[in-house]
C-alpha positions in Angstrom: -15.2 -43.3 7.5 -17.8 -41.1 5.7 -18.0 -38.9 8.8 -14.1 -38.6 8.9 -14.0 -37.3 5.3 -16.9 -34.9 6.0 -14.9 -33.4 8.9 -11.7 -33.4 6.9 -13.5 -31.6 4.1 -14.9 -29.0 6.5 -11.5 -28.5 8.1 -9.8 -28.0 4.7 -12.5 -25.5 3.6 -12.2 -23.5 6.8 -8.4 -23.5 6.4 -8.7 -22.2 2.8 -11.2 -19.5 3.7 -9.0 -18.3 6.6 -6.0 -18.4 4.3 -7.7 -16.2 1.7 -9.0 -13.8 4.3 -6.0 -13.6 6.6 -3.2 -13.9 4.0 -4.8 -12.0 1.2 -7.8 -9.8 1.8 -6.9 -8.5 5.2 -3.3 -7.5 4.3 -4.5 -5.8 1.1 -7.1 -3.8 3.1 -4.6 -2.7 5.7 -2.0 -1.9 2.9 -4.6 0.3 1.1 -5.6 2.1 4.3 -2.0 2.8 5.2 -1.1 4.1 1.7 -4.2 6.3 1.7 -4.1 7.8 5.3 -0.4 8.0 6.0 1.7 7.0 3.0 5.0 8.6 4.3 4.9 6.5 7.5 3.7 3.4 5.6 6.7 3.6 3.3 9.4 4.0 6.0 9.4 7.7 6.8 12.1 8.2 4.3 14.1 11.5 4.1 14.7 12.6 0.5 17.1 15.4 -0.3 16.4 18.2 -2.8 18.0 16.1 -5.6 15.4 13.3 -5.0 18.0 10.9 -3.4 16.8 8.9 -0.3 19.2 9.8 2.5 17.8 7.6 5.2 14.8 7.2 7.5 13.5 9.5 10.2 13.1 6.3 12.3 16.6 4.7 12.1 19.8 6.4 13.2 23.0 6.6 11.1 26.7 6.8 12.0 28.4 10.2 11.7 32.1 10.4 12.6 33.2 13.6 10.9 33.6 16.5 13.3 31.5 18.7 11.0 28.5 16.6 11.9 26.5 16.0 15.1 27.2 12.5 16.4 24.4 10.1 17.2 24.1 8.1 20.4 26.1 4.9 20.6 24.6 1.8 18.9 24.9 -1.8 19.9 23.1 -3.0 16.8 25.5 -5.0 14.7 28.1 -2.7 13.1 26.2 0.4 14.4 22.7 1.1 13.4 22.3 -2.2 11.5 18.5 -2.7 11.4 19.0 -6.4 10.7 20.8 -6.7 14.1 18.6 -4.5 16.2 19.1 -4.9 19.9 21.0 -3.7 23.0 24.3 -4.9 24.4 22.5 -6.7 27.2 25.3 -5.8 29.6 24.0 -5.5 33.1 24.8 -2.7 35.6 27.4 -4.9 37.3 29.2 -5.8 34.1 32.9 -4.7 34.1 32.7 -4.5 30.3 29.9 -1.9 30.5 31.8 0.2 33.0 34.9 0.2 30.8 32.8 1.0 27.7 31.0 3.9 29.4 34.1 5.3 31.0 35.8 5.3 27.5 32.8 7.0 25.9 32.7 9.7 28.6 36.4 10.4 28.0 36.0 10.4 24.2 32.9 12.6 24.3 34.6 15.2 26.5 37.7 15.2 24.3 35.7 15.4 21.0 33.6 18.4 22.2 36.3 20.3 24.1 34.7 19.8 27.5 36.4 19.9 30.9 37.5 16.6 32.3 34.8 16.8 35.0 32.0 18.1 32.7 28.7 16.3 33.1 27.9 14.2 30.0 24.3 13.4 28.9 23.3 9.8 29.4 22.3 9.4 25.7 25.8 10.4 24.6 27.3 7.4 26.4 24.6 4.7 26.4 23.0 2.8 23.5 19.2 2.6 23.2 17.4 -0.7 23.7 17.0 -1.1 19.9 20.4 0.4 19.0 18.6 2.3 16.2 17.5 5.5 18.0 17.7 8.4 15.5 17.5 11.1 18.3 19.8 12.7 20.8 18.7 14.9 23.7 18.6 18.6 23.3 21.4 18.9 25.9 23.6 16.5 23.9 23.1 18.6 20.8 23.8 21.8 22.7 27.2 20.4 23.9 28.1 19.3 20.4 27.1 22.6 18.7 30.3 24.6 19.4 32.4 21.8 17.8 30.2 21.6 14.7 30.1 25.4 14.5 33.8 25.7 14.7 34.4 22.9 12.1 32.0 24.6 9.7 33.0 28.2 10.4 29.5 29.1 11.4 28.2 31.1 14.4 27.2 28.8 17.3 23.8 30.6 17.4 23.1 29.6 13.8 23.8 25.9 14.6 21.6 26.1 17.7 18.8 27.5 15.6 19.1 24.4 13.4 19.1 22.2 16.5 15.8 23.9 17.6 14.2 23.6 14.2 15.1 19.8 14.0 13.8 19.0 17.5 10.9 16.6 17.5 8.2 17.1 20.2 6.6 14.3 22.2 3.8 12.3 20.5 0.5 13.9 21.3 2.3 16.5 23.3 2.9 14.1 26.3 4.3 10.8 25.2 8.1 10.6 25.2 10.6 13.4 25.4 11.9 16.1 23.1 14.6 14.8 20.8 16.8 16.1 18.0 16.8 13.9 14.9 20.5 13.7 14.0 20.1 12.8 10.3 17.6 15.7 9.7 19.9 18.1 11.6 23.0 17.0 9.7 21.2 17.3 6.3 20.0 20.8 7.4 23.7 21.7 8.1 24.7 20.5 4.6 21.9 22.5 3.1 23.4 25.7 4.4 26.1 25.5 1.7 
């Protein structure tokens, strides 16, 4: 019995030590390092406008439906870009629902942007990302939307394309990923032109 309590005492002490280290000290050290080395990323990569209002995050897309803005890629996350419901549609390539949805998105995209009925549409304009939260669209997608946005805002197309180029993110470390246009940053840059 004495041996049992000795082992129990040892187990309780180890549990308490690991609780303090793993649930207290370690998280505080990591928090401190993150706040010191990269505070913007550690706090959500928030985009703050000139008035000091948080407009969103560079990492999570937002819905834009007004023709004066660039549209993001479709989202299957909850009610569109809902971070609490992140995920894809999980529809497979043989799903008739997926075929219907993509066919409708192609038709809508061509109509919204004044494209020919046989114009090639970028994949990111008609398919949702795996997370449903992707804040980027491809450069080609942005170039096809630029004339619509320019017309709706009474701007020269070249001015809008300049904004597209200045809001294009490069691949991480120059090689990881693709070039992508951050839709929220681009739309805020458009609003800043006023």
